C-alpha positions in Angstrom: 21.3 -0.5 6.1 18.4 1.8 5.2 18.8 5.2 5.9 16.0 6.3 8.5 15.3 9.8 6.4 15.1 8.2 2.8 12.8 5.0 4.4 10.3 7.8 6.0 9.5 9.5 2.4 8.9 6.3 0.7 6.3 4.9 3.4 4.4 8.5 3.6 4.2 8.7 0.0 1.8 5.6 -1.1 0.2 5.7 2.3 -1.0 9.4 1.4 -2.3 8.0 -2.4 -3.7 4.8 -1.1 -5.9 7.0 1.4 -7.1 9.8 -0.9 -7.8 6.1 -3.2 -9.6 4.8 -0.1 -11.5 8.3 0.6 -12.6 8.5 -2.8 -13.7 5.1 -3.1 -15.8 5.6 0.4 -17.5 8.8 -0.7 -19.8 6.9 -3.8 -23.1 5.9 -3.0 -22.8 2.7 -4.2 -20.0 1.5 -1.8 -22.9 1.1 1.1 -23.8 -2.2 -0.6 -20.5 -3.4 -0.2 -20.5 -5.5 3.3 -17.8 -4.4 5.2 -16.3 -8.5 5.6 -15.5 -8.0 1.7 -13.9 -4.6 2.0 -11.6 -6.0 4.6 -10.8 -8.8 2.6 -10.2 -6.7 -0.4 -7.8 -4.1 1.9 -5.9 -6.9 2.9 -5.4 -8.2 -0.3 -4.1 -5.0 -1.4 -1.7 -4.8 1.4 -0.4 -8.5 0.3 0.4 -7.5 -3.0 1.9 -4.3 -2.1 4.3 -6.3 0.1 5.1 -9.1 -2.7 5.6 -6.5 -4.9 8.1 -4.8 -2.6 9.9 -7.8 -1.8 9.9 -8.7 -5.5 11.4 -5.3 -6.1 13.8 -5.2 -3.3 14.9 -8.6 -4.7 16.1 -7.4 -8.0 17.2 -4.6 -7.3 20.1 -6.7 -4.8 22.2 -5.7 -2.5 23.7 -2.2 -2.2 27.4 -1.5 -2.4 28.3 0.9 0.6 
């Protein structure tokens, strides 16, 4: 089972990087021309791709022998 202390930085670091990128995007004037539905769809698609990539990496790493 994963250690809780090792899981926290693995979740927080990508979250911070993603939020910084989103804040950078939202500060651009061109962002205002997007419809909110499009933005939500892009965010949801990005999250799904992220989960799929994480699961693929977890599968390729295989089970840990402790």
